[in-house]
Backbone bond lengths (Angstrom), bond angles and torsions (degrees), N, CA, C in turn:
res aa  C-N    CA-C-N  psi(-1)  N-CA   C-N-CA  omega(-1)  CA-C   N-CA-C  phi
1 M - - - 1.461 - - 1.530 109.62 -
2 L 1.324 115.38 158.64 1.461 121.20 -171.74 1.531 112.51 -114.11
3 G 1.320 116.07 32.45 1.457 120.46 -177.68 1.520 113.47 -53.07
4 D 1.326 115.70 126.89 1.469 124.77 175.23 1.525 114.55 68.50
5 K 1.310 119.30 9.46 1.465 119.60 179.98 1.520 111.05 -84.19
6 R 1.346 113.46 151.03 1.460 122.54 176.10 1.528 106.74 -108.96
7 I 1.324 116.09 115.41 1.456 121.11 -166.71 1.529 111.01 -126.69
8 L 1.312 116.19 134.01 1.463 122.98 -179.80 1.525 108.60 -115.83
9 I 1.337 116.28 128.66 1.460 121.98 -173.39 1.522 109.38 -127.02
10 T 1.317 117.37 123.80 1.465 120.77 177.19 1.526 110.19 -89.08
11 G 1.324 115.78 155.43 1.465 120.48 179.28 1.510 112.66 63.08
12 A 1.328 116.32 44.17 1.469 120.70 -170.68 1.519 114.53 -101.36
13 A 1.332 117.94 12.18 1.468 119.52 -177.66 1.514 113.37 -77.47
14 S 1.336 117.40 -16.20 1.460 120.36 -178.55 1.519 109.09 -164.35
15 G 1.330 115.93 179.27 1.451 122.16 170.97 1.517 114.73 56.45
16 M 1.326 115.35 -139.12 1.461 120.74 -176.03 1.523 112.22 -62.91
17 G 1.327 117.45 -39.17 1.455 120.03 -179.29 1.514 112.26 -61.96
18 R 1.318 116.67 -43.79 1.469 119.96 177.10 1.517 110.37 -60.38
19 E 1.317 117.06 -46.46 1.458 119.90 -176.34 1.525 111.51 -67.47
20 I 1.333 117.91 -34.76 1.472 120.47 175.80 1.524 110.03 -63.09
21 A 1.328 116.83 -42.74 1.464 120.39 179.09 1.523 111.52 -61.43
22 V 1.313 116.40 -44.94 1.468 120.68 -179.20 1.529 110.49 -67.20
23 E 1.335 116.41 -43.26 1.465 120.22 179.63 1.524 111.11 -64.23
24 A 1.333 117.06 -37.65 1.465 120.04 177.28 1.525 110.53 -60.67
25 A 1.323 116.28 -43.24 1.468 119.93 178.00 1.524 110.64 -64.19
26 R 1.329 117.12 -41.26 1.468 120.55 178.16 1.528 110.87 -59.70
27 Q 1.337 115.48 -34.91 1.462 120.08 -176.54 1.532 112.85 -87.69
28 G 1.320 116.57 8.52 1.451 119.72 170.22 1.508 117.44 103.01
29 A 1.332 118.09 3.83 1.466 119.05 174.81 1.522 108.48 -58.46
30 T 1.328 116.61 133.58 1.460 119.69 -175.38 1.523 112.76 -89.69
31 K 1.345 116.93 -31.96 1.459 121.54 179.79 1.530 108.11 -129.41
32 V 1.333 116.18 123.60 1.468 121.67 -177.54 1.520 108.75 -122.36
33 G 1.324 116.84 121.15 1.453 122.15 174.46 1.517 109.59 -99.10
34 I 1.316 116.98 133.12 1.464 121.37 -179.45 1.528 108.26 -126.49
35 T 1.328 116.43 133.32 1.458 120.94 -177.99 1.516 110.52 -131.79
36 D 1.338 115.17 151.09 1.464 121.92 178.11 1.523 107.05 -178.58
37 V 1.330 116.46 172.04 1.465 120.64 171.11 1.525 110.88 -90.44
38 D 1.330 116.77 -12.65 1.463 123.00 -177.28 1.527 109.15 -91.29
39 T 1.329 116.98 95.55 1.464 121.33 -175.68 1.519 112.22 -63.84
40 A 1.330 117.03 -43.28 1.468 120.35 -179.92 1.522 110.81 -63.46
41 G 1.328 116.34 -41.44 1.459 119.85 177.82 1.511 112.38 -63.79
42 L 1.337 116.73 -38.73 1.459 120.63 176.95 1.523 111.49 -62.29
43 E 1.314 115.91 -40.20 1.470 119.47 179.87 1.528 110.36 -61.73
44 A 1.330 116.25 -43.08 1.465 120.04 179.44 1.529 110.81 -65.25
45 T 1.329 116.81 -42.42 1.465 119.75 177.48 1.521 110.75 -62.51
46 G 1.332 116.47 -42.72 1.459 120.39 -179.90 1.513 112.68 -58.02
47 E 1.315 116.47 -40.04 1.470 120.14 178.86 1.524 111.27 -63.98
48 L 1.335 116.38 -39.16 1.465 120.65 179.13 1.526 110.93 -67.63
49 V 1.322 116.73 -39.17 1.466 120.96 179.39 1.527 110.14 -66.61
50 E 1.324 116.49 -45.32 1.467 119.98 179.46 1.524 111.51 -62.46
51 A 1.322 116.58 -34.42 1.466 120.29 179.06 1.528 111.66 -64.43
52 E 1.338 116.64 -22.18 1.464 121.14 177.38 1.526 112.02 -90.79
53 G 1.343 117.23 1.66 1.456 120.74 171.98 1.515 117.12 98.27
54 A 1.337 117.83 5.19 1.466 120.02 -179.53 1.518 110.79 -98.76
55 G 1.329 116.16 152.15 1.449 120.27 168.99 1.513 108.95 -74.64
56 V 1.328 117.31 146.65 1.458 119.79 -175.48 1.521 110.46 -132.44
57 R 1.320 115.81 142.01 1.466 123.45 175.69 1.516 107.20 -125.89
58 A 1.323 117.34 111.87 1.459 122.28 179.89 1.516 109.46 -96.19
59 L 1.326 116.11 127.62 1.457 121.97 -176.22 1.521 109.55 -130.22
60 T 1.319 116.21 117.05 1.460 119.83 174.95 1.522 108.23 -74.98
61 A 1.328 116.38 126.27 1.464 119.44 -174.33 1.520 110.89 -146.24
62 D 1.313 116.30 125.60 1.455 123.39 171.92 1.529 107.26 -88.87
63 L 1.320 117.20 110.90 1.457 120.84 -174.27 1.522 113.36 -75.65
64 R 1.316 117.31 3.03 1.468 119.74 172.19 1.527 110.78 -89.42
65 S 1.317 116.76 0.85 1.468 122.10 178.58 1.516 109.91 -110.64
66 G 1.322 117.06 112.51 1.452 120.48 178.94 1.514 112.61 -60.95
67 E 1.324 116.69 -38.50 1.459 120.28 -179.78 1.523 110.87 -66.79
68 R 1.326 116.45 -36.77 1.469 119.32 179.09 1.527 111.13 -69.21
69 I 1.320 116.90 -34.57 1.466 119.92 177.48 1.525 109.66 -64.24
70 R 1.327 116.87 -45.42 1.468 120.17 177.77 1.530 110.54 -58.79
71 A 1.331 116.35 -46.97 1.461 120.52 -178.78 1.523 111.33 -62.92
72 M 1.327 116.49 -39.31 1.463 121.97 179.42 1.528 110.88 -59.10
73 V 1.332 116.23 -48.99 1.461 120.68 -178.66 1.527 110.80 -65.00
74 D 1.324 116.85 -47.53 1.464 120.51 -177.03 1.526 111.70 -66.87
75 D 1.337 116.57 -36.79 1.463 120.90 178.57 1.520 110.44 -62.13
76 F 1.323 116.13 -47.70 1.463 118.63 -179.17 1.522 111.37 -63.92
77 A 1.341 116.90 -45.30 1.458 120.15 -178.17 1.527 111.52 -61.54
78 A 1.337 116.89 -37.72 1.459 120.45 177.87 1.521 110.88 -66.83
79 W 1.322 116.49 -42.26 1.466 120.94 -179.39 1.526 111.63 -67.64
80 A 1.338 115.93 -42.40 1.466 120.58 -174.20 1.521 113.20 -86.64
81 G 1.333 116.81 -10.35 1.459 119.60 -176.32 1.511 112.97 79.83
82 G 1.324 116.02 20.03 1.462 121.18 179.87 1.517 110.66 143.29
83 L 1.311 115.17 178.39 1.471 121.93 -179.45 1.519 108.09 -140.92
84 D 1.332 115.87 128.22 1.461 121.21 -179.30 1.525 113.08 -111.35
85 V 1.331 116.28 -30.78 1.467 119.99 -176.95 1.520 109.72 -140.83
86 L 1.326 115.47 131.81 1.462 122.05 170.91 1.515 107.97 -113.78
87 V 1.329 116.89 126.24 1.463 122.07 174.57 1.522 108.03 -112.88
88 N 1.331 115.83 108.16 1.462 121.44 176.80 1.529 108.38 -86.58
89 N 1.314 114.69 85.79 1.461 120.49 -175.69 1.522 113.74 -97.30
90 A 1.321 118.13 -28.55 1.467 121.48 -172.18 1.523 111.89 -58.56
91 G 1.323 115.72 140.42 1.463 120.43 177.04 1.512 110.75 -167.64
92 V 1.326 115.87 158.21 1.463 121.39 -180.00 1.528 109.61 -136.01
93 L 1.320 114.70 155.08 1.461 122.11 174.59 1.525 109.80 -93.61
94 D 1.315 115.75 157.92 1.462 120.68 -178.56 1.518 112.87 -55.37
95 H 1.329 116.76 -38.27 1.468 119.15 -172.55 1.529 113.60 -69.58
96 V 1.333 117.06 -6.00 1.470 119.42 172.44 1.521 110.09 -66.50
97 F 1.319 116.38 -29.22 1.460 121.59 -174.48 1.527 114.10 -114.83
98 T 1.318 118.22 -3.45 1.461 121.14 -177.85 1.522 108.70 -155.35
99 P 1.331 119.50 155.13 1.461 120.44 177.17 1.530 111.81 -57.37
100 A 1.320 115.87 148.21 1.457 121.28 -175.74 1.524 113.08 -59.28
101 D 1.332 117.21 -24.62 1.464 119.52 -179.67 1.536 112.13 -89.71
102 R 1.344 116.77 11.02 1.460 120.57 179.47 1.532 111.77 -126.75
103 T 1.335 115.64 38.93 1.466 119.60 -178.78 1.527 112.54 -105.84
104 S 1.328 117.68 -2.08 1.465 120.13 179.32 1.526 109.80 -76.54
105 V 1.325 115.46 162.89 1.466 120.77 -173.26 1.529 112.41 -61.07
106 D 1.329 117.39 -27.64 1.464 120.49 -177.41 1.517 113.45 -91.40
107 K 1.342 118.00 -7.60 1.464 120.58 -177.03 1.527 113.51 -120.17
108 L 1.312 117.24 -16.63 1.468 120.71 -174.61 1.523 110.95 -64.06
109 D 1.326 116.09 132.66 1.461 120.95 177.02 1.527 110.51 -75.01
110 E 1.328 115.45 148.89 1.463 120.39 -178.96 1.529 111.67 -61.64
111 D 1.335 117.01 -38.16 1.464 119.72 -179.79 1.524 111.25 -63.35
112 A 1.337 116.82 -38.80 1.462 120.42 178.51 1.530 110.95 -66.66
113 W 1.332 116.07 -42.68 1.465 120.59 175.76 1.523 110.33 -55.69
114 D 1.335 116.89 -49.70 1.460 121.45 -177.57 1.522 111.43 -61.63
115 A 1.321 116.87 -42.27 1.464 120.16 -177.73 1.526 111.24 -64.69
116 V 1.322 117.13 -45.74 1.465 120.60 -178.79 1.523 110.77 -66.30
117 L 1.324 117.58 -44.58 1.464 120.14 179.94 1.532 111.43 -66.48
118 D 1.335 117.38 -34.80 1.466 120.20 177.24 1.524 111.30 -61.65
119 I 1.319 116.54 -45.81 1.467 120.79 -175.20 1.522 111.64 -79.15
120 N 1.326 116.95 -44.59 1.461 120.77 -172.38 1.525 114.09 -82.29
121 L 1.325 117.54 -23.90 1.454 120.07 -174.78 1.526 113.10 -124.16
122 K 1.339 116.64 -58.27 1.462 118.61 -176.41 1.525 111.62 -60.13
123 A 1.332 116.91 -39.65 1.468 120.07 179.53 1.521 111.45 -65.45
124 V 1.333 117.31 -33.77 1.468 120.42 177.33 1.527 109.89 -64.66
125 W 1.333 115.63 -44.36 1.470 119.61 177.33 1.529 110.95 -62.38
126 L 1.341 117.47 -47.62 1.460 120.09 -176.86 1.529 111.94 -65.05
127 A 1.325 117.11 -41.56 1.468 119.29 177.84 1.521 110.06 -63.09
128 T 1.327 116.59 -40.68 1.463 120.99 177.28 1.524 110.42 -62.65
129 K 1.322 116.56 -46.04 1.466 121.33 -179.92 1.519 111.44 -58.61
130 H 1.330 116.85 -47.86 1.463 119.44 -176.05 1.528 112.61 -77.08
131 A 1.339 116.41 -24.51 1.465 119.44 177.44 1.519 112.30 -79.66
132 A 1.331 116.79 -23.95 1.467 120.70 -172.31 1.529 113.99 -53.52
133 P 1.352 120.07 -47.64 1.475 118.29 179.97 1.521 113.06 -60.24
134 H 1.331 116.51 -38.27 1.465 120.11 179.05 1.531 110.71 -68.34
135 L 1.322 116.78 -41.40 1.461 120.71 -179.70 1.527 110.77 -67.25
136 M 1.321 116.97 -39.54 1.467 120.07 178.96 1.526 111.79 -63.73
137 A 1.330 115.75 -25.32 1.469 119.99 179.35 1.525 112.65 -86.54
138 S 1.337 117.08 -8.37 1.461 120.73 -176.59 1.523 111.38 -79.05
139 D 1.335 116.28 142.59 1.458 121.87 173.92 1.527 110.76 -113.86
140 R 1.338 115.27 24.08 1.465 120.35 -176.71 1.534 111.55 -118.77
141 G 1.314 117.34 43.10 1.460 120.69 177.06 1.506 113.38 64.62
142 P 1.349 118.76 58.57 1.464 120.90 -173.95 1.529 113.04 -64.25
143 A 1.327 114.71 145.19 1.459 120.27 -177.42 1.517 110.72 -154.39
144 I 1.317 114.84 154.12 1.461 122.74 170.42 1.525 107.57 -120.72
145 V 1.319 115.76 136.61 1.463 121.54 178.13 1.521 107.80 -126.96
146 N 1.333 116.48 122.88 1.462 121.96 -176.53 1.524 111.75 -111.33
147 A 1.314 115.88 139.71 1.463 121.26 174.94 1.521 109.12 -86.24
148 A 1.324 116.49 112.03 1.461 121.99 171.84 1.526 107.68 -102.98
149 S 1.313 118.52 -143.86 1.463 121.50 179.93 1.518 108.97 -172.27
150 V 1.339 116.21 153.78 1.464 118.74 172.13 1.526 110.41 -62.78
151 S 1.339 117.30 -21.47 1.472 120.45 175.45 1.522 111.43 -65.21
152 G 1.313 117.18 -18.73 1.454 121.50 175.72 1.515 112.98 -92.46
153 M 1.330 116.65 -0.38 1.458 121.47 -178.65 1.521 112.35 -109.10
154 T 1.323 116.38 -13.38 1.453 121.61 -179.54 1.517 108.21 -149.84
155 G 1.310 118.32 168.65 1.458 119.85 179.23 1.517 111.86 -61.54
156 A 1.337 116.05 144.81 1.465 120.42 -179.48 1.515 108.97 -146.71
157 G 1.327 115.68 156.32 1.460 120.57 -173.32 1.514 114.87 -73.76
158 M 1.338 117.95 -29.91 1.457 120.42 -179.47 1.524 109.43 -86.84
159 T 1.309 116.18 104.35 1.460 122.52 -167.44 1.520 113.26 -58.06
160 A 1.325 116.88 -58.51 1.463 119.95 -173.54 1.524 111.53 -65.47
161 Y 1.320 116.98 -40.70 1.462 120.65 179.61 1.524 110.55 -61.07
162 A 1.331 116.65 -48.92 1.458 120.48 -178.04 1.524 111.41 -62.09
163 V 1.324 116.78 -44.78 1.460 120.64 -179.81 1.527 110.30 -63.91
164 S 1.321 117.17 -42.76 1.467 120.18 -178.25 1.519 111.20 -63.57
165 K 1.322 117.28 -39.90 1.461 119.74 -177.51 1.524 111.89 -73.91
166 A 1.334 117.39 -33.63 1.465 119.50 172.98 1.524 109.98 -61.90
167 A 1.320 116.09 -41.19 1.461 120.37 179.52 1.523 111.88 -67.45
168 V 1.319 118.21 -33.76 1.466 121.07 176.91 1.527 110.34 -61.77
169 I 1.324 116.99 -39.90 1.463 120.00 178.39 1.525 110.51 -61.73
170 Q 1.324 116.45 -43.38 1.460 119.55 179.25 1.528 111.66 -70.47
171 L 1.333 117.30 -36.36 1.458 120.62 175.55 1.525 110.36 -62.58
172 T 1.320 116.96 -37.53 1.461 121.65 177.76 1.524 110.60 -59.38
173 R 1.321 116.41 -47.59 1.470 120.15 179.85 1.536 110.65 -62.60
174 T 1.324 115.68 -44.95 1.465 120.26 -178.01 1.524 111.00 -63.75
175 A 1.327 116.58 -43.47 1.462 120.47 179.51 1.522 111.15 -65.39
176 A 1.337 117.37 -35.50 1.468 120.32 177.64 1.521 110.51 -61.57
177 I 1.340 115.97 -37.87 1.469 120.35 177.40 1.525 110.70 -69.99
178 N 1.332 115.70 -47.52 1.464 120.48 -174.99 1.519 113.23 -67.41
179 L 1.327 117.63 -36.69 1.463 121.48 -173.76 1.520 113.43 -101.27
180 G 1.334 116.92 -9.22 1.454 120.22 -179.95 1.524 111.32 -77.39
181 P 1.325 116.68 161.91 1.462 125.83 3.40 1.524 114.41 -87.17
182 H 1.340 117.34 -4.52 1.467 118.31 -173.08 1.523 112.34 -69.04
183 V 1.327 117.29 -42.44 1.469 121.27 -178.62 1.522 108.72 -108.03
184 R 1.328 116.39 123.48 1.460 121.22 175.22 1.533 109.07 -86.07
185 V 1.326 116.53 143.56 1.466 121.40 179.55 1.524 108.88 -135.05
186 N 1.325 116.17 122.78 1.462 122.00 -179.97 1.519 109.95 -138.77
187 S 1.322 115.85 164.43 1.465 120.50 174.76 1.519 109.57 -132.62
188 Y 1.313 114.99 161.49 1.464 121.34 173.88 1.524 107.57 -127.51
189 S 1.331 115.69 147.00 1.465 121.11 -177.25 1.523 110.04 -121.66
190 P 1.328 116.48 97.88 1.461 118.53 178.22 1.528 111.46 -70.01
191 G 1.323 114.59 151.03 1.448 119.99 163.56 1.517 107.79 -80.38
192 S 1.303 117.60 -145.77 1.461 120.58 177.88 1.529 109.08 -80.65
193 I 1.319 116.29 119.71 1.464 122.90 -175.48 1.523 108.59 -115.65
194 K 1.310 115.88 141.95 1.470 120.41 -179.48 1.523 109.21 -76.09
195 T 1.311 115.86 97.17 1.455 123.31 179.64 1.529 108.16 -133.32
196 P 1.324 118.01 167.01 1.469 119.10 174.58 1.528 112.08 -56.53
197 M 1.346 117.84 -34.27 1.457 120.63 -179.26 1.522 111.41 -68.19
198 S 1.345 117.81 -44.90 1.464 118.82 179.58 1.525 111.49 -73.83
199 D 1.341 117.19 -31.81 1.472 119.65 173.57 1.522 110.56 -60.61
200 S 1.329 115.87 -42.44 1.462 120.56 179.56 1.521 111.22 -62.70
201 H 1.335 116.09 -42.08 1.464 120.54 178.84 1.527 110.43 -61.49
202 L 1.324 116.45 -41.09 1.459 120.88 179.83 1.524 111.23 -67.85
203 E 1.323 115.81 -41.90 1.465 119.79 -177.92 1.525 112.13 -68.15
204 R 1.323 117.71 -29.52 1.458 121.27 -179.66 1.526 112.44 -71.70
205 S 1.327 116.17 -17.41 1.460 120.51 -173.43 1.526 112.09 -74.69
206 A 1.326 115.73 139.66 1.472 120.53 175.42 1.522 110.65 -73.06
207 D 1.331 117.07 -30.61 1.468 122.38 178.85 1.521 107.44 -121.12
208 K 1.326 115.70 92.12 1.460 120.31 -172.66 1.519 112.55 -65.84
209 L 1.324 118.45 -36.79 1.453 120.20 179.89 1.528 111.04 -66.30
210 A 1.327 116.46 -40.65 1.459 119.95 178.09 1.519 110.30 -64.88
211 T 1.332 116.60 -39.73 1.456 120.41 178.72 1.522 110.87 -67.24
212 A 1.335 116.96 -41.80 1.461 120.74 177.72 1.525 110.61 -61.26
213 R 1.324 116.80 -40.21 1.465 120.70 178.90 1.523 110.23 -62.86
214 A 1.318 116.53 -41.17 1.461 120.03 178.73 1.525 111.36 -68.84
215 M 1.341 116.87 -35.35 1.457 120.77 -176.32 1.522 112.20 -74.49
216 Y 1.346 117.44 -49.82 1.452 118.21 -173.86 1.527 114.13 -134.27
217 G 1.327 116.27 14.33 1.457 119.09 171.32 1.519 111.77 -67.14
218 T 1.319 117.39 -20.30 1.470 121.64 177.62 1.518 113.19 -82.01
219 H 1.316 118.23 -9.61 1.459 120.86 -179.73 1.531 109.83 -73.53
220 L 1.302 116.97 129.03 1.468 119.47 171.82 1.526 110.31 -68.05
221 I 1.301 117.13 -33.15 1.465 121.45 170.62 1.527 105.60 -86.74
222 P 1.322 118.73 114.32 1.468 121.96 -162.90 1.528 115.51 -79.77
223 R 1.320 115.39 63.67 1.465 121.20 177.18 1.514 108.15 -167.47
224 R 1.334 116.19 169.72 1.456 119.76 166.45 1.524 109.70 -73.87
225 G 1.316 115.24 153.94 1.457 118.99 175.55 1.516 111.39 -75.45
226 Y 1.324 115.33 167.79 1.452 121.54 178.48 1.529 110.06 -107.90
227 V 1.322 115.47 149.08 1.466 119.08 -176.25 1.527 112.07 -60.01
228 G 1.321 117.10 -32.94 1.461 119.81 179.10 1.515 112.50 -63.97
229 E 1.327 116.47 -32.43 1.462 120.37 178.58 1.533 110.96 -67.91
230 I 1.322 115.93 -37.51 1.464 120.14 176.96 1.526 110.49 -70.60
231 A 1.326 116.61 -42.15 1.466 120.67 -177.13 1.515 111.94 -59.79
232 K 1.311 116.81 -38.75 1.468 119.37 -179.19 1.520 111.20 -67.01
233 V 1.334 117.24 -37.00 1.465 119.85 177.30 1.526 110.24 -68.15
234 A 1.336 117.01 -44.96 1.464 120.56 179.11 1.521 110.94 -59.55
235 C 1.320 116.59 -43.00 1.468 119.78 -179.24 1.524 111.72 -70.25
236 F 1.322 117.71 -32.32 1.466 120.09 173.68 1.521 110.30 -61.65
237 L 1.328 117.47 -46.25 1.464 120.84 -179.98 1.531 111.41 -65.47
238 A 1.324 116.78 -27.06 1.468 121.12 178.44 1.519 112.64 -81.57
239 S 1.316 117.12 -16.36 1.458 121.16 -170.75 1.530 112.43 -94.87
240 D 1.322 115.44 167.55 1.463 121.11 177.00 1.528 111.78 -71.16
241 D 1.335 117.73 -11.43 1.465 120.17 175.29 1.527 111.30 -64.52
242 S 1.329 117.37 -20.29 1.473 121.40 178.86 1.533 110.53 -109.39
243 S 1.323 116.31 34.32 1.463 121.14 -171.26 1.526 114.46 -64.42
244 F 1.334 118.69 -14.75 1.467 121.59 177.96 1.529 110.98 -109.93
245 V 1.318 115.92 20.87 1.467 121.42 -178.51 1.518 108.95 -117.21
246 T 1.319 117.08 119.03 1.461 120.65 175.02 1.524 110.02 -155.30
247 G 1.327 115.84 151.32 1.458 121.46 -178.91 1.508 114.18 71.51
248 V 1.322 116.67 21.92 1.461 122.01 -173.11 1.529 110.71 -112.36
249 N 1.320 116.02 144.91 1.464 122.22 170.40 1.525 107.99 -110.63
250 V 1.321 117.18 122.46 1.469 122.23 -175.15 1.526 110.02 -105.85
251 P 1.346 118.86 112.37 1.459 119.82 174.51 1.532 110.63 -69.89
252 V 1.326 115.98 133.40 1.464 122.05 174.20 1.528 104.56 -127.24
253 D 1.326 114.82 76.32 1.460 119.99 -157.93 1.518 115.49 -132.81
254 G 1.336 116.99 15.51 1.458 118.45 179.56 1.517 113.96 62.43
255 G 1.325 117.02 19.38 1.457 120.99 178.19 1.515 115.45 94.47
256 T 1.337 117.57 6.28 1.463 121.09 -175.84 1.529 112.98 -53.55
257 M 1.323 117.29 -46.80 1.455 120.23 -173.73 1.528 113.06 -81.29
258 A 1.335 117.02 2.05 1.461 120.55 -178.25 1.523 112.74 -86.52
259 W 1.333 117.02 -12.02 1.455 118.66 -175.48 1.518 110.13 -147.29
260 R 1.314 116.92 179.34 1.462 121.61 -179.95 1.523 110.25 -117.32
261 G 1.317 116.75 27.78 1.455 120.20 -172.66 1.507 114.54 -111.70
262 I 1.314 113.68 177.89 1.466 121.79 173.36 1.522 106.75 -147.55
263 R 1.316 116.63 134.35 1.464 119.88 -179.05 1.532 110.66 -67.10
264 E 1.311 115.39 146.34 1.473 120.52 -176.05 1.522 112.73 -66.65
265 S 1.329 116.80 -32.73 1.466 119.77 -178.06 1.523 109.49 -138.52
266 V 1.309 114.73 149.39 1.465 120.75 175.24 1.511 108.55 -134.10
267 E 1.322 114.94 160.29 1.445 121.36 173.64 1.528 108.66 -111.61
268 L 1.321 117.15 142.98 1.463 120.17 175.46 1.521 108.08 -67.18
269 D 1.336 115.40 132.86 1.473 117.81 179.31 1.515 110.18 -111.26
């Protein structure tokens, strides 16, 4: 449980980030910071968080700006009177910046590579760097929780996304060493989760069944995951219930990494 913790979550306007913010409030976090570039989405998330009884600070932040990341962290810590948990949830897929048929290593544009790595990796490092002094000053079980992906644990078709998520896992381990033992640092690696981002990827496909098979045909549990399932794992890693867990990457993947197979048929969910 997250009683009395002050928690800052990036990419919280929708999907997993929104659900992590709401779940944190349900579990007793007293101050919840939510950031994104989507102002309307942040407003909706803020209302849900407040309905669960937590104070909320919504901060519009472009994670491609190092100065904005610093300001975001310092603003929240000043408002909340400190920072106990940072959740680096924000992330983007390659096709946000390039056509879906140009995400392979031989076709990806340099600008798309830079944009994905800036948001998915560099921003995680910068948020961690600027949060570190506040976390080191916390006496409430400080922790960092990073969103990685099974795409960072095995080969994947979207070049920049896969590389960025593999690097997040290694950054998690390195940060656990650098900031430990006072600050715990862990990551979680979702499989295919039903979010607006994965829905968009599916809808963009010319062959939706083939795309669905590639996305979640590897799941032993034959469906996409739900955002609430991810939020509970993220909040566990943020909580004192995981006080002896650090430097770990936790797959939340419906069994994807347990085998080398793919189911013959899938249903659209």
